[in-house]
C-alpha positions in Angstrom: -1.3 -24.6 -7.5 -3.3 -22.4 -9.8 -1.7 -20.1 -12.4 -1.8 -16.5 -11.2 -1.7 -13.6 -13.7 -1.6 -10.7 -11.3 -0.1 -10.0 -7.9 -1.7 -7.1 -6.0 0.6 -5.4 -3.4 -0.4 -3.2 -0.5 2.2 -0.5 0.4 2.1 0.5 4.1 3.2 -2.3 6.4 3.7 -4.5 3.4 6.4 -2.9 1.3 7.1 0.1 3.6 8.1 -1.5 7.0 9.0 1.2 9.4 6.2 3.7 9.2 3.1 4.5 7.1 2.9 6.9 4.2 0.7 9.5 5.8 2.8 9.5 9.0 5.9 9.9 6.8 4.4 13.1 5.2 3.5 14.5 8.6 7.0 13.9 9.9 8.5 15.6 6.9 6.3 18.6 7.7 7.5 18.7 11.3 4.3 17.3 12.9 5.7 14.1 14.4 4.1 14.5 17.9 0.7 15.4 16.6 0.5 12.5 14.2 1.5 10.1 16.9 -1.4 11.3 19.1 -3.8 10.7 16.2 -2.5 7.2 15.6 -2.8 6.4 19.3 -6.5 7.3 19.0 -6.8 5.1 15.9 -5.0 2.2 17.7 -7.5 2.6 20.6 -10.4 2.4 18.1 -11.5 5.9 19.1 -11.5 6.8 15.4 -11.5 4.7 12.2 -8.3 4.5 10.1 -10.0 6.4 7.3 -11.1 9.2 9.6 -7.6 9.2 11.0 -6.2 9.8 7.5 -8.4 12.8 7.0 -7.3 14.3 10.3 -3.6 13.6 9.6 -3.9 15.1 6.1 -4.4 18.5 7.6 -0.9 18.2 9.2 0.8 18.1 5.8 -0.5 21.4 4.5 2.4 23.4 3.1 4.7 20.5 2.5 6.4 20.6 -1.0 5.6 17.6 -3.0 9.2 17.3 -4.2 10.3 16.6 -0.6 8.4 13.3 -0.7 10.9 11.9 -3.2 14.0 13.9 -2.1 13.8 12.6 1.5 12.4 9.1 0.9 15.6 7.1 1.3 16.5 9.0 4.5 13.2 8.1 6.2 11.7 5.0 4.6 12.7 1.4 5.2 11.5 -1.1 2.6 11.2 -4.8 2.8 14.1 -6.7 1.1 14.1 -7.8 -2.5 11.1 -5.9 -3.9 12.9 -5.5 -7.3 13.9 -9.2 -7.4 10.3 -10.3 -6.8 9.0 -8.0 -9.5 11.6 -9.3 -11.9 10.6 -12.9 -11.1 6.9 -12.1 -11.6 7.6 -10.5 -15.0 9.7 -13.5 -16.1 6.7 -15.6 -15.4 4.3 -13.3 -17.3 2.6 -12.2 -14.1 1.5 -8.5 -13.8 2.1 -6.4 -10.6 -0.2 -3.7 -9.3 0.5 -1.5 -6.2 -2.8 -0.5 -4.6 -2.7 1.7 -1.5 -5.1 3.9 0.4 -2.0 6.0 1.2 -1.1 9.1 -0.8 -0.5 8.4 -4.4 2.4 10.8 -4.2 4.2 8.3 -2.0 3.2 5.4 -4.2 4.6 7.2 -7.2 8.0 7.3 -5.6 8.0 3.6 -5.3 6.8 3.5 -8.9 10.0 5.4 -10.0 12.2 3.0 -8.0 10.5 -0.3 -9.0 8.7 -1.4 -12.2 5.1 -2.1 -11.2 2.6 -2.4 -14.0 0.2 -0.1 -12.3 0.3 2.3 -9.3 -2.9 3.4 -7.5 -3.3 5.5 -4.3 -5.5 8.1 -2.6 -5.5 11.6 -4.2 -4.1 14.2 -1.9 -4.7 17.7 -3.2 -1.8 19.8 -4.2 -1.6 23.4 -5.5 1.6 24.9 -7.0 3.4 21.6 -6.1 2.5 22.0 -2.4 0.1 19.8 -0.4 -3.0 21.7 0.7 -4.0 19.4 3.6 -7.1 18.0 1.8 -7.8 14.6 0.4 -9.7 14.7 -2.9 -10.3 11.0 -3.2 -9.6 8.5 -0.4 -9.6 4.9 -1.7 -10.4 3.2 1.5 -10.9 -0.5 1.4 -13.7 -0.3 -1.2 -11.6 1.9 -3.5 -8.6 -0.5 -3.3 -10.9 -3.3 -4.5 -12.4 -1.1 -7.2 -8.9 -0.3 -8.6 -7.9 -4.0 -8.6 -11.2 -4.9 -10.4 -10.6 -2.2 -13.0 -7.1 -3.3 -13.7 -8.2 -6.9 -14.1 -11.0 -5.8 -16.4 -8.6 -3.9 -18.6 -6.3 -6.9 -18.9 -9.1 -9.6 -19.2 -8.1 -11.3 -16.0 -10.4 -13.0 -13.5 -10.1 -12.1 -9.8 -9.5 -15.7 -9.1 -6.2 -15.3 -11.0 -5.0 -12.6 -8.5 -2.7 -13.2 -5.6 -3.0 -10.3 -3.1 -0.4 -9.4 -0.5 -1.2 -7.1 2.5 -0.9 -6.6 6.2 -3.9 -4.9 7.7 -7.7 -4.5 7.8 -7.7 -2.3 4.7 -6.7 -5.4 2.7 -9.6 -7.6 3.8 -12.0 -6.8 0.9 -9.2 -7.3 -1.7 -8.4 -10.6 0.1 -12.0 -11.8 -0.1 -12.1 -11.4 -3.9 -8.6 -12.7 -4.7 -7.7 -16.2 -5.8 -5.1 -16.3 -3.0 -4.5 -13.9 -0.1 -1.1 -13.6 1.6 -0.9 -11.8 4.9 2.6 -10.6 5.5 3.9 -9.2 8.8 0.2 -8.9 9.6 -2.0 -7.2 12.2 -4.3 -9.2 14.4 -7.2 -7.9 12.4 -6.1 -10.1 9.4 -6.0 -13.3 11.4 -8.6 -15.7 9.8 -8.9 -13.5 6.7 -6.0 -14.8 4.6 -5.0 -18.1 3.0 -1.3 -17.7 3.9 0.4 -16.1 6.8 4.1 -15.0 6.7 6.4 -13.1 9.1 9.5 -12.1 7.2 11.9 -9.3 6.3 12.3 -10.7 2.7 9.5 -10.3 0.2 11.0 -13.1 -1.9 9.4 -15.5 0.6 6.0 -14.9 -1.0 7.0 -16.4 -4.3 6.7 -20.0 -3.0 3.0 -19.3 -2.7 2.5 -17.7 -6.1 4.8 -19.4 -8.7 4.7 -23.1 -9.4 
């Protein structure tokens, strides 16, 4: 097994297991039914997942940013042993980066709970600590790859030394450039796109494929 220097984690469906970060914000803002309708259209391929995010973002206008952290533990279920995995990576001198197309404001909450070396996410506009309903910069799948490349460049690491972990089509471009790709609790769109496939409630299971 090759020596990896970075593990790149997706967030929604990978670390967050019971919802997605944009849906979470919509629910906090009392727009549960509307966001479900949008996600049904996305699931039926009537709209792309990126277009769906722009539509859903309008539903969070007026939501206080602080509520994202305050209500996180009440609404969000995480995969088991995230902290244990990050500690194991650190003890093996492997860096960790969380790269999501979801709102950076949600990723930052995870960043407060766990010690990732870098957090990247889409920039959802806020004014006076309240969401406006606009997305200033959506990472998309290209943006996720760009953030990973920038992180590797900053740390003099080749992409071949990256192990990436994700669950959906938004991870495909990162998977294509990584030394190893691990699909966890994956959607059908990832079948044939990864090196390793895992169904599990315990993130620790990925370590057998990363650390010698």
